[in-house]
TIFIRO-848071 format. One record per residue: x, y, z of N, C-alpha, C, O, CB in turn; residue number from 1; chain. Coordinates in nm, 4 decimals. Glycine has a CB too. Layout:
<pts>
n_c1 n_c2 n_c3 ca_c1 ca_c2 ca_c3 c_c1 c_c2 c_c3 o_c1 o_c2 o_c3 cb_c1 cb_c2 cb_c3 pos unit
X Y Z X Y Z X Y Z X Y Z X Y Z NUM A
...
</pts>
This chain:
<pts>
n_c1 n_c2 n_c3 ca_c1 ca_c2 ca_c3 c_c1 c_c2 c_c3 o_c1 o_c2 o_c3 cb_c1 cb_c2 cb_c3 pos unit
-6.1011 -2.3422 6.3402 -6.1339 -2.3621 6.2002 -6.1375 -2.2263 6.1311 -6.2035 -2.1335 6.1778 -6.2694 -2.4365 6.1846 1 A
-6.0666 -2.2157 6.0203 -6.0609 -2.0904 5.9454 -6.1345 -2.1080 5.8131 -6.1154 -2.2070 5.7424 -5.9136 -2.0463 5.9214 2 A
-6.2179 -2.0113 5.7812 -6.2882 -2.0121 5.6534 -6.2323 -1.8983 5.5700 -6.2360 -1.7821 5.6106 -6.4436 -1.9983 5.6722 3 A
-6.1803 -1.9332 5.4525 -6.1275 -1.8313 5.3632 -6.2436 -1.7671 5.2888 -6.3284 -1.8361 5.2322 -6.0239 -1.8915 5.2639 4 A
-6.2465 -1.6351 5.2894 -6.3507 -1.5628 5.2170 -6.3121 -1.5512 5.0705 -6.1952 -1.5320 5.0370 -6.3739 -1.4227 5.2784 5 A
-6.4104 -1.5630 4.9851 -6.3848 -1.5460 4.8423 -6.3660 -1.3980 4.8119 -6.4168 -1.3112 4.8828 -6.5005 -1.6053 4.7574 6 A
-6.2929 -1.3719 4.7063 -6.2781 -1.2343 4.6602 -6.4145 -1.1835 4.6151 -6.4911 -1.2586 4.5549 -6.1734 -1.2241 4.5447 7 A
-6.4457 -1.0583 4.6431 -6.5714 -1.0040 4.5912 -6.5608 -0.9845 4.4401 -6.4511 -0.9640 4.3880 -6.6066 -0.8698 4.6609 8 A
-6.6722 -0.9907 4.3704 -6.6660 -0.9672 4.2260 -6.6284 -0.8228 4.1978 -6.6404 -0.7372 4.2854 -6.8003 -1.0013 4.1592 9 A
-6.5830 -0.7950 4.0757 -6.5475 -0.6565 4.0421 -6.6717 -0.5690 4.0328 -6.7843 -0.6182 4.0251 -6.4697 -0.6514 3.9097 10 A
-6.6487 -0.4397 4.0337 -6.7591 -0.3458 4.0147 -6.7734 -0.3149 3.8662 -6.6809 -0.3352 3.7876 -6.7363 -0.2153 4.0962 11 A
-6.8900 -0.2659 3.8302 -6.9182 -0.2324 3.6911 -6.8445 -0.1047 3.6516 -6.8443 -0.0080 3.7278 -7.0699 -0.2162 3.6688 12 A
-6.7816 -0.1026 3.5333 -6.7145 0.0193 3.4870 -6.8115 0.1367 3.4670 -6.7727 0.2525 3.4822 -6.6414 -0.0089 3.3569 13 A
-6.9371 0.1064 3.4331 -7.0370 0.2116 3.4110 -7.1155 0.2479 3.5363 -7.1670 0.3591 3.5476 -7.1327 0.1688 3.3037 14 A
-7.1247 0.1548 3.6299 -7.2008 0.1746 3.7542 -7.1110 0.1366 3.8714 -7.1276 0.0286 3.9279 -7.3336 0.0895 3.7551 15 A
-7.0167 0.2218 3.9094 -6.9159 0.1842 4.0092 -6.9711 0.1450 4.1459 -6.8987 0.0873 4.2270 -6.8217 0.2964 4.0270 16 A
-7.0975 0.1752 4.1727 -7.1556 0.1363 4.3012 -7.2180 -0.0031 4.2972 -7.2714 -0.0499 4.3978 -7.2602 0.2379 4.3433 17 A
-7.2117 -0.0698 4.1816 -7.2720 -0.2026 4.1672 -7.1650 -0.3097 4.1433 -7.0714 -0.2905 4.0656 -7.3737 -0.2028 4.0516 18 A
-7.1818 -0.4224 4.2121 -7.0969 -0.5380 4.1864 -7.1515 -0.6132 4.0665 -7.2725 -0.6162 4.0440 -7.0886 -0.6305 4.3108 19 A
-7.0627 -0.6737 3.9899 -7.1046 -0.7522 3.8751 -7.1472 -0.8916 3.9197 -7.0948 -0.9456 4.0172 -6.9916 -0.7608 3.7711 20 A
-7.2418 -0.9485 3.8479 -7.2883 -1.0847 3.8729 -7.2179 -1.1788 3.7776 -7.1924 -1.1441 3.6622 -7.4421 -1.0956 3.8573 21 A
-7.1867 -1.2973 3.8254 -7.1282 -1.4011 3.7402 -7.2442 -1.4724 3.6714 -7.3184 -1.5472 3.7349 -7.0385 -1.5027 3.8236 22 A
-7.2592 -1.4489 3.5427 -7.3695 -1.5069 3.4662 -7.3254 -1.6404 3.4081 -7.2374 -1.6459 3.3222 -7.4161 -1.4107 3.3534 23 A
-7.3866 -1.7470 3.4553 -7.3493 -1.8821 3.4128 -7.4608 -1.9505 3.3334 -7.4652 -2.0733 3.3260 -7.3134 -1.9667 3.5343 24 A
-7.5498 -1.8724 3.2746 -7.6624 -1.9322 3.2015 -7.6182 -2.0200 3.0853 -7.6890 -2.1138 3.0487 -7.7533 -1.8238 3.1498 25 A
-7.5032 -1.9912 3.0272 -7.4567 -2.0663 2.9100 -7.3573 -2.1760 2.9460 -7.2921 -2.2313 2.8574 -7.3934 -1.9721 2.8102 26 A
-7.3446 -2.2084 3.0745 -7.2519 -2.3140 3.1154 -7.3311 -2.4362 3.1583 -7.4510 -2.4269 3.1848 -7.1591 -2.2657 3.2303 27 A
-7.2662 -2.5478 3.1651 -7.3301 -2.6711 3.2095 -7.2492 -2.7909 3.1672 -7.1475 -2.7770 3.0992 -7.4715 -2.6816 3.1548 28 A
-7.2938 -2.9096 3.2071 -7.2214 -3.0318 3.1710 -7.2062 -3.0447 3.0193 -7.3025 -3.0298 2.9441 -7.2939 -3.1551 3.2271 29 A
-7.0849 -3.0724 2.9771 -7.0572 -3.0910 2.8357 -7.0412 -2.9623 2.7564 -7.0180 -2.9669 2.6356 -7.1648 -3.1707 2.7757 30 A
-7.0530 -2.8479 2.8221 -7.0376 -2.7186 2.7536 -6.9066 -2.6539 2.7948 -6.8553 -2.6780 2.9041 -7.1566 -2.6241 2.7852 31 A
-6.8541 -2.5724 2.7067 -6.7351 -2.4955 2.7400 -6.7688 -2.3988 2.8527 -6.8786 -2.3433 2.8568 -6.6811 -2.4194 2.6159 32 A
-6.6748 -2.3787 2.9437 -6.6973 -2.2848 3.0543 -6.6859 -2.1430 3.0000 -6.5758 -2.0890 2.9891 -6.5952 -2.3085 3.1714 33 A
-6.7978 -2.0837 2.9665 -6.7964 -1.9515 2.9022 -6.8837 -1.8513 2.9765 -6.9683 -1.7849 2.9166 -6.8432 -1.9628 2.7574 34 A
-6.8627 -1.8409 3.1065 -6.9402 -1.7448 3.1836 -6.8900 -1.6038 3.1580 -6.7803 -1.5847 3.1056 -6.9336 -1.7775 3.3330 35 A
-6.9699 -1.5058 3.1949 -6.9304 -1.3660 3.1808 -6.9873 -1.2863 3.2965 -7.0712 -1.3357 3.3718 -6.9779 -1.3077 3.0456 36 A
-6.9412 -1.1620 3.3104 -6.9917 -1.0705 3.4128 -7.1124 -0.9964 3.3563 -7.1176 -0.9657 3.2372 -6.8809 -0.9699 3.4591 37 A
-7.2095 -0.9681 3.4437 -7.3284 -0.8955 3.4022 -7.3629 -0.7917 3.5079 -7.3576 -0.8200 3.6276 -7.4471 -0.9920 3.3787 38 A
-7.3985 -0.6708 3.4633 -7.4396 -0.5637 3.5545 -7.5913 -0.5513 3.5494 -7.6497 -0.5377 3.4419 -7.3712 -0.4278 3.5173 39 A
-7.6545 -0.5561 3.6659 -7.8002 -0.5430 3.6720 -7.8444 -0.3972 3.6643 -7.9636 -0.3687 3.6528 -7.8533 -0.6062 3.7999 40 A
-7.7484 -0.3050 3.6707 -7.7826 -0.1630 3.6600 -7.7927 -0.1167 3.5157 -7.8954 -0.0632 3.4739 -7.6802 -0.0792 3.7329 41 A
-7.6852 -0.1374 3.4393 -7.6815 -0.0902 3.3012 -7.7060 -0.2029 3.2001 -7.7097 -0.1785 3.0795 -7.5475 -0.0243 3.2731 42 A
-7.7226 -0.3259 3.2493 -7.7529 -0.4428 3.1655 -7.6447 -0.4710 3.0617 -7.6733 -0.5172 2.9513 -7.8855 -0.4228 3.0954 43 A
-7.5204 -0.4424 3.0988 -7.4065 -0.4709 3.0113 -7.3408 -0.6007 3.0560 -7.3390 -0.6330 3.1748 -7.3037 -0.3536 3.0126 44 A
-7.2873 -0.6740 2.9603 -7.2099 -0.7944 2.9886 -7.0626 -0.7635 2.9636 -7.0285 -0.6863 2.8740 -7.2579 -0.9150 2.9010 45 A
-6.9769 -0.8242 3.0431 -6.8329 -0.8022 3.0328 -6.7616 -0.9355 3.0348 -6.7974 -1.0245 3.1119 -6.7819 -0.7116 3.1468 46 A
-6.6610 -0.9496 2.9507 -6.5795 -1.0703 2.9484 -6.4803 -1.0625 3.0643 -6.4140 -0.9602 3.0817 -6.5054 -1.0866 2.8111 47 A
-6.4692 -1.1690 3.1436 -6.3728 -1.1664 3.2536 -6.2298 -1.1707 3.2016 -6.2027 -1.2279 3.0960 -6.3973 -1.2835 3.3488 48 A
-6.1393 -1.1103 3.2762 -5.9980 -1.1161 3.2418 -5.9484 -1.2593 3.2647 -6.0143 -1.3363 3.3346 -5.9151 -1.0132 3.3260 49 A
-5.8341 -1.2958 3.2075 -5.7798 -1.4303 3.2338 -5.7597 -1.4564 3.3837 -5.7855 -1.5670 3.4312 -5.6463 -1.4481 3.1603 50 A
-5.7143 -1.3561 3.4572 -5.6956 -1.3712 3.6013 -5.8302 -1.3963 3.6713 -5.8397 -1.4816 3.7595 -5.6272 -1.2456 3.6599 51 A
-5.9329 -1.3222 3.6318 -6.0658 -1.3418 3.6911 -6.1203 -1.4800 3.6568 -6.1853 -1.5430 3.7403 -6.1635 -1.2329 3.6426 52 A
-6.0947 -1.5281 3.5347 -6.1406 -1.6625 3.4968 -6.0822 -1.7673 3.5913 -6.1527 -1.8581 3.6355 -6.1010 -1.6946 3.3505 53 A
-5.9539 -1.7543 3.6218 -5.8909 -1.8487 3.7140 -5.9464 -1.8345 3.8557 -5.9815 -1.9340 3.9192 -5.7395 -1.8282 3.7150 54 A
-5.9542 -1.7121 3.9046 -5.9970 -1.6887 4.0428 -6.1438 -1.7233 4.0657 -6.1778 -1.7775 4.1709 -5.9730 -1.5443 4.0802 55 A
-6.2293 -1.6941 3.9723 -6.3727 -1.7099 3.9960 -6.4318 -1.8368 3.9352 -6.5460 -1.8712 3.9657 -6.4454 -1.5911 3.9417 56 A
-6.3579 -1.9068 3.8506 -6.4071 -2.0357 3.7978 -6.3752 -2.1468 3.8948 -6.4581 -2.2346 3.9186 -6.3453 -2.0667 3.6596 57 A
-6.2566 -2.1439 3.9506 -6.2123 -2.2539 4.0348 -6.2022 -2.2152 4.1818 -6.1246 -2.2749 4.2563 -6.0792 -2.3044 3.9867 58 A
-6.2795 -2.1162 4.2239 -6.2748 -2.0708 4.3635 -6.3259 -2.1820 4.4556 -6.4192 -2.2553 4.4229 -6.3594 -1.9408 4.3826 59 A
-6.2624 -2.1912 4.5690 -6.3034 -2.2948 4.6663 -6.4177 -2.2453 4.7510 -6.4658 -2.3177 4.8381 -6.1856 -2.3357 4.7566 60 A
</pts>
């Protein structure tokens, strides 16, 4: 049995030693899927690229 590992999230442009968190506080049933990246170091939010939206929204 093989388990595919998910891609790690990107690192923060301002804090290269920190991975970004996928912030889904504004998502839910009946809402548009509008998650964003958040850095716990510098407290900045980043809009995911179209490629990241595909890879990290529908990841298995």
